[in-house]
C-alpha positions as CSV (number, residue, x, y, z in Angstrom):
1,X,0.0,0.0,0.0
2,X,2.9,2.3,0.6
3,X,4.0,1.9,-3.0
4,X,0.5,2.6,-4.2
5,X,0.4,5.8,-2.1
6,X,3.8,6.9,-3.6
7,X,2.5,6.2,-7.1
8,X,-0.7,8.2,-6.5
9,X,1.4,11.2,-5.3
10,X,3.7,11.0,-8.3
11,X,0.6,10.7,-10.6
12,X,-1.0,13.7,-9.0
13,X,2.1,15.9,-9.6
14,X,2.5,14.6,-13.1
15,X,-1.2,14.7,-14.2
16,X,-2.6,17.7,-12.3
17,X,-1.3,20.3,-14.8
18,X,-2.7,18.4,-17.7
19,X,-6.2,17.6,-16.3
20,X,-8.4,20.1,-17.9
21,X,-11.8,19.0,-16.8
22,X,-13.3,19.0,-13.4
23,X,-14.5,15.4,-14.0
24,X,-10.9,14.2,-14.4
25,X,-9.9,16.0,-11.3
26,X,-12.8,14.5,-9.4
27,X,-11.8,11.0,-10.6
28,X,-8.3,11.5,-9.3
29,X,-9.6,12.7,-6.0
30,X,-11.9,9.6,-5.8
31,X,-9.0,7.3,-6.4
32,X,-7.0,9.0,-3.7
33,X,-9.9,8.8,-1.3
34,X,-10.4,5.1,-2.1
35,X,-6.7,4.5,-1.3
36,X,-7.0,6.3,2.0
37,X,-10.0,4.2,2.9
38,X,-8.1,1.0,2.0
39,X,-5.2,2.0,4.2
40,X,-7.5,2.6,7.1
41,X,-9.2,-0.8,6.6
42,X,-5.9,-2.6,6.4
43,X,-4.6,-0.9,9.6
44,X,-7.8,-2.0,11.3
45,X,-7.3,-5.5,10.1
46,X,-3.8,-5.6,11.5
47,X,-5.1,-4.2,14.7
48,X,-7.6,-7.0,14.9
49,X,-4.8,-9.6,14.7
50,X,-3.9,-8.4,18.2
51,X,-0.2,-8.3,17.4
52,X,0.3,-5.9,20.3
53,X,-1.1,-8.5,22.7
54,X,0.8,-11.5,21.4
55,X,4.1,-9.6,21.2
56,X,4.8,-7.4,24.2
57,X,5.4,-3.8,23.7
58,X,8.5,-4.0,25.8
59,X,10.4,-5.2,22.7
60,X,9.9,-1.7,21.2
61,X,8.9,-3.1,17.9
62,X,7.3,-0.6,15.5
63,X,4.0,-1.3,13.9
64,X,5.6,-1.0,10.4
65,X,8.2,-3.5,11.3
66,X,5.5,-5.9,12.5
67,X,3.6,-5.5,9.3
68,X,6.7,-6.3,7.3
69,X,7.5,-9.3,9.5
70,X,4.0,-10.7,9.0
71,X,4.3,-10.2,5.2
72,X,7.7,-12.0,5.2
73,X,6.2,-14.9,7.3
74,X,3.3,-15.2,4.8
75,X,5.8,-15.2,1.9
76,X,7.9,-17.9,3.6
77,X,4.8,-20.1,4.0
78,X,3.9,-19.7,0.4
79,X,7.4,-20.5,-0.8
80,X,7.5,-23.6,1.4
81,X,4.1,-24.8,0.0
82,X,5.2,-24.4,-3.6
83,X,8.5,-26.2,-2.9
84,X,6.7,-29.1,-1.3
85,X,4.3,-29.3,-4.2
86,X,7.2,-29.3,-6.6
87,X,8.9,-32.2,-4.9
88,X,5.7,-34.1,-4.7
89,X,5.1,-33.6,-8.4
90,X,8.6,-34.9,-9.2
91,X,7.9,-37.9,-7.0
92,X,4.6,-38.6,-8.8
93,X,6.5,-38.4,-12.2
94,X,9.0,-40.9,-10.9
95,X,6.2,-43.2,-9.8
96,X,4.6,-43.0,-13.3
97,X,7.8,-44.1,-15.0
98,X,9.3,-46.7,-12.8
99,X,7.3,-47.2,-9.6
100,X,7.4,-45.6,-6.2
101,X,10.7,-47.0,-4.9
102,X,12.8,-47.2,-8.0
103,X,14.7,-44.3,-9.5
104,X,14.3,-43.3,-13.1
105,X,16.2,-45.4,-15.6
106,X,16.9,-48.4,-13.3
107,X,15.2,-51.7,-13.8
108,X,14.7,-54.2,-11.0
109,X,17.7,-56.3,-12.1
110,X,20.1,-53.3,-12.1
111,X,19.1,-52.4,-8.5
112,X,20.0,-55.7,-6.9
């Protein structure tokens, strides 16, 4: 959301001199208002997670750092799930070619 806010600020400075109609200016203001509402809702959502209760304030951790930490945790979980699925898919391909316990390219008489 921070990058979106920065983009909106840059867009406003770049577009405002070229916006000739009041309708275009109103649309830009509406987009900025929608962004501000979204930021408020996201902050409320993070507050509902009760991070301040689960992690004591004596650690002096800022709210922005906590949001970044939660985002990194979510990313880690997503990467882990994708890696596990990739390994399981490779195992299924091995099973389709030569069975569950036999590596690719080896027949039963080569293993023993």
